[in-house]
N, C-alpha and C positions, 0 to 999 in steps of 0.2 A: 770760557765765558766771555761774552763781548764786553767792550768798554762801557757801553751804555748800561748794561746790566750791572756791572761792577759799581758804577756810580749810583745806580738806584739802590743797591744793597748798602752802600756806604751812607746814603742819605737816610735810609731807614734805621741804620745803626746809630745815628745821632750827629753825624758830621754836617756842617752848614753848607748851603748851596755854593757860596763863594769859594770855600776851601775845596769842595769836590770839583768845581769847574777848573780850578787852577792845577789840579793833579793831572799828570799824563798817565798813560796806561800802566807803566812800570810802578809808579807811586801808588796807583789804585790797587794794584796787585799786592804790594807790600802792606798797605793799610788793611786790606782784606785778610791777609795772612795773620797780621797781628790780632785782628778781631777773633779769628778762629782760635788762635792759641790762648787767648784770654777766655774763650768759651762763650763769647757773646752770640755768635751765630754758628750753627752746625752746618758744615759744607755738604754733608751726606744727607740726602733726603730721608726722612723718617718714614718707615712703613706705617700705614694706618693700623691702628689697633682695632681689632674686631671685638665686638661685644661678645661676651661669653654665650655660647650656644645653650639655650634653655630647652632641655628635652621635654619637660612637662608642658611648656608653652607650645612646642611643636606638636605634641600629642593632642593637646586640646584643639589646636587649629585643625589637625587632621580629622579628629572626631567631628568637629563642626562642619568641615567640608563633606564628610561622609553623610552626616545628617541632612545637609543641604541637598546632596545628590539623591538621597532616599526620598525626601519631600518632593523633589522635582519629578522623580520616577512615579510616585504615587499620584501626583497631579496629572502627569501624562496619561497614566492608566485610567484615571477617572474621566479625563477628557475623551479618551478613546472609547470607553464604555458609553458615554453620553452620545458620541457620534454614531456608534453602532445602534443605539436605541432610536435616535432620530432617523437613521436610515431605515430601520425596521418599520417605524411608524409611517414614514413616507411611502414605503413599499406597500404597506397594508392599505394606506389611503388610496394609492394608485389602483390597487386591486379592487377596492370597494367602488371607486369611480368607474373603473372598467366594467365591473359587474352591473352597476347601475345603468351605464350607457347601453350595455348589451340588453338589459331588461327593457329599457325604453325602446330600443330598436325592435325587439321582439313584439312589444305591445303595438308599435306603429304598424309592423307587418300584419299583425292579427287584425288591427282595425281596418287596414286596407283590404285584407281578404274578406272580412265581414261586409264591408261596403260593396265590394264587387259581387259577393254572393247575393246581397240584398238587391242590387241593381239588375241581376240576372233572373230574379224571380218573375213568375207569370204576372203577378199583380203590378210590378213596376213596369214591365214591358207593355202591359195593357194601358197603364197610365200614360206612358210616353206616346203610345199609339194614339190615344184619344187627344192628347195635347197637340200632336202633329196634325190630326184631322181638324181640330178647332182652328188652328192657325192657317190651314190651307183652304178650308171651305168657306164659301160665302153664305150668308144667312139666307134661308129659304123665304122667299117673299110669298105673300098671299095671292099673288097673281097666278092663275092656273097655266098661263102660257110659259112661265119661267120654270115650272116644275120639271119639265123634260130636261132642260139645260142643267138644272141642279143635280139630277141623278146622273147625267153624263159626267159632270165634274167629280162626283163621288167615285164613279168607276175609274176615272183616270187617276185620282189620288190613291185609291186602293191598289191599282196595278203598279204605280211607282213605289209605293211603300212595300209591296210584296217583293219588289226588286231589291229592296234594302234590308233583307233578312227578317221579315216579319211574317213569314209563311206560317209559323206555328200558331200565331194568334188568329189567323183566318181559318184554320182548319178545325 
């Protein structure tokens, strides 16, 4: 043991500061030995005393840990079931959305097809033909000199329209 430590132990045992400072190492050792023989200070470190092991307390703690683990497992299982339900609902919603979009697309296709069929009917072609003639022809005047030029213009318009696939209307 160091001299400083011996002096600290002597101070804690009740010696005054002045006395301890005046002692050299040999005297400190002798005084320490006297204290040990008197039983004032035990030189051997004492082993710490452990509290008695309570088996019932440990069993209770173990049961509590097991119950805690079981509750966590149940909570995890419930969460997993909820996630599965949410995923199933999302999948169902996606399928319904996909079906709705497919139906809308089919409806649009059908509307386009109906519109094309309507435009290709004889009545619509005749209407387009008459509209084209109205835009291309000038009004016939009451002057008999201009009658011949009016009919020439009609012939030219009809020939140009025939060139644009209106043959079935003229036949």
